[in-house]
C-alpha positions as CSV (number, residue, x, y, z in Angstrom):
1,M,107.3,92.6,125.9
2,K,104.9,92.4,128.9
3,K,101.3,93.2,128.4
4,P,100.4,96.6,129.9
5,V,97.9,96.9,132.8
6,A,95.4,99.7,133.1
7,E,97.1,101.1,136.2
8,E,100.2,101.9,134.1
9,C,98.2,103.7,131.4
10,F,96.9,107.2,130.8
11,I,93.1,106.7,130.5
12,L,91.0,109.2,128.5
13,P,87.5,108.9,129.9
14,R,84.6,109.9,127.7
15,V,82.7,111.3,130.7
16,E,84.7,114.5,130.9
17,I,84.4,115.3,127.2
18,D,80.8,114.3,127.0
19,R,79.8,116.6,129.9
20,I,81.6,119.6,128.3
21,L,80.0,118.9,124.9
22,R,76.5,118.8,126.6
23,D,77.2,122.2,128.1
24,R,77.8,123.5,124.5
25,A,81.5,124.1,125.0
26,F,83.4,122.6,122.1
27,S,87.0,122.4,123.5
28,G,88.8,121.6,126.7
29,T,91.8,120.3,128.4
30,V,92.1,117.1,130.4
31,T,95.1,116.3,132.7
32,L,95.7,112.6,132.9
33,K,97.8,110.7,135.4
34,T,98.6,107.0,135.8
35,K,97.8,105.1,139.0
36,A,101.2,103.4,139.0
37,Q,103.2,106.6,138.6
38,P,101.1,109.6,139.9
39,E,104.0,112.0,139.3
40,L,103.8,111.3,135.5
41,S,101.1,113.5,133.8
42,L,99.9,114.2,130.3
43,V,97.9,117.3,129.3
44,V,95.5,116.5,126.5
45,K,93.9,119.4,124.6
46,W,90.8,118.5,122.6
47,M,88.5,120.3,120.2
48,Y,85.3,119.3,118.6
49,C,85.6,119.0,114.8
50,A,82.5,120.8,113.5
51,A,83.7,120.4,109.8
52,A,83.8,116.6,110.0
53,R,81.0,114.5,108.4
54,E,80.4,112.7,111.7
55,P,81.0,113.8,115.3
56,A,84.7,113.8,116.1
57,I,87.3,115.5,118.3
58,R,90.9,116.4,117.7
59,L,93.4,115.4,120.4
60,D,96.6,117.3,120.8
61,Y,99.4,116.6,123.3
62,R,103.1,116.4,123.8
63,W,104.5,113.0,124.7
64,R,108.2,112.3,125.3
65,G,109.1,115.6,123.5
66,E,107.0,114.9,120.4
67,S,103.9,116.9,119.5
68,I,101.1,114.5,118.6
69,G,97.7,115.3,117.1
70,Y,95.0,113.2,115.4
71,V,91.2,113.0,115.1
72,V,89.1,110.5,117.1
73,R,85.5,109.9,116.0
74,L,82.6,109.8,118.4
75,A,79.5,107.6,118.3
76,G,76.3,108.7,119.9
77,Q,74.1,106.4,122.0
78,H,70.7,107.3,123.5
79,C,70.4,106.7,127.2
80,F,67.7,107.1,129.9
81,G,64.9,106.1,127.5
82,G,66.2,108.3,124.7
83,K,66.2,111.4,126.8
84,R,69.9,112.0,126.5
85,L,72.6,111.4,123.9
86,V,75.8,110.0,125.3
87,M,79.0,110.1,123.2
88,K,81.4,107.2,123.1
89,F,84.9,107.1,121.4
90,V,85.4,105.1,118.2
91,C,88.8,103.4,118.5
92,P,91.1,104.7,115.8
93,S,92.5,101.2,115.2
94,C,89.6,98.7,115.4
95,E,86.7,101.1,115.2
96,Q,84.9,99.6,118.2
97,N,82.9,101.9,120.4
98,S,84.6,102.5,123.8
99,Y,83.9,104.5,126.9
100,K,87.7,104.9,127.5
101,L,90.8,105.1,125.4
102,F,94.2,104.0,126.8
103,L,97.8,105.2,126.2
104,P,100.3,102.8,127.8
105,A,102.9,105.0,129.4
106,L,105.7,102.4,129.8
107,I,105.8,100.8,126.3
108,G,106.4,104.0,124.3
109,A,103.0,104.1,122.7
110,K,101.9,107.4,121.0
111,T,98.2,107.0,120.3
112,F,95.1,106.4,122.5
113,L,93.4,103.1,121.6
114,C,90.8,100.9,123.2
115,R,91.6,98.2,125.8
116,S,91.3,95.3,123.4
117,C,93.7,96.9,120.8
118,W,96.4,97.4,123.5
119,Q,95.5,94.0,125.1
120,I,95.2,95.7,128.5
121,D,94.1,94.0,131.7
122,Y,93.4,95.4,135.1
123,Q,96.0,94.5,137.7
124,S,93.3,92.9,139.9
125,H,92.5,90.5,137.0
126,V,96.1,89.6,136.3
127,R,97.7,89.4,139.8
128,P,95.4,88.5,142.7
129,R,96.1,90.6,145.7
130,K,98.2,88.9,148.3
131,A,96.1,90.4,151.0
132,S,93.0,88.8,149.5
133,L,94.7,85.4,149.5
134,L,95.8,85.8,153.2
135,A,92.3,86.8,154.2
136,L,90.9,83.7,152.4
137,N,93.4,81.5,154.2
138,R,92.4,83.1,157.6
139,V,88.7,82.4,156.9
140,N,89.5,78.8,156.0
141,E,91.5,78.3,159.2
142,K,88.5,79.7,161.3
143,I,86.1,77.4,159.5
144,Q,88.3,74.4,160.3
145,R,88.5,75.4,164.0
146,V,84.7,75.8,164.2
147,E,84.2,72.4,162.6
148,E,86.7,70.8,165.1
149,A,84.9,72.5,168.0
150,L,81.5,71.2,166.7
151,V,82.9,67.7,166.5
152,H,84.3,68.0,170.0
153,L,81.0,69.3,171.4
154,K,79.0,66.6,169.6
155,G,81.3,64.0,171.3
156,Q,80.7,65.6,174.7
157,H,77.0,65.7,174.1
158,D,76.9,62.0,173.2
159,R,79.0,61.1,176.3
160,L,76.7,63.1,178.5
161,R,73.6,61.6,177.1
162,L,75.0,58.1,177.5
163,S,75.9,58.8,181.1
164,L,72.4,60.1,181.9
165,I,70.9,57.0,180.4
166,D,73.0,54.7,182.6
């Protein structure tokens, strides 16, 4: 099985949920799309779990005809000199704090986990862009032409200087 790349995943960002929680709204809906297949979408409903011992949200969504629901814990982190509390996800699998949770769309996954649990890379890290390689080759060719022109000019300069001396 090939490793998923982030562009093929639904990405649940903490920013949307954190902003709504700061406004004292305790539920919401997020529509997620993948970059690789923009026509594919996933509507995730979430609700703050006030009865939990620690901050948590419940995620509910339908994926491939199946209703899925589970609780994801949140961890708070003080930012801007302690002036604001920012919430991060706690990965349901490895319990690491994460700004984003991923659901690989192509491998039949059902739960959102962190990047390291799904072993996700970004496409730009895995496959260098062909355009970048072509641009690098063009720059190298230009450098070689400039160096050749400098050698040619230096040769002309030396010949001219010798002819003036004679």
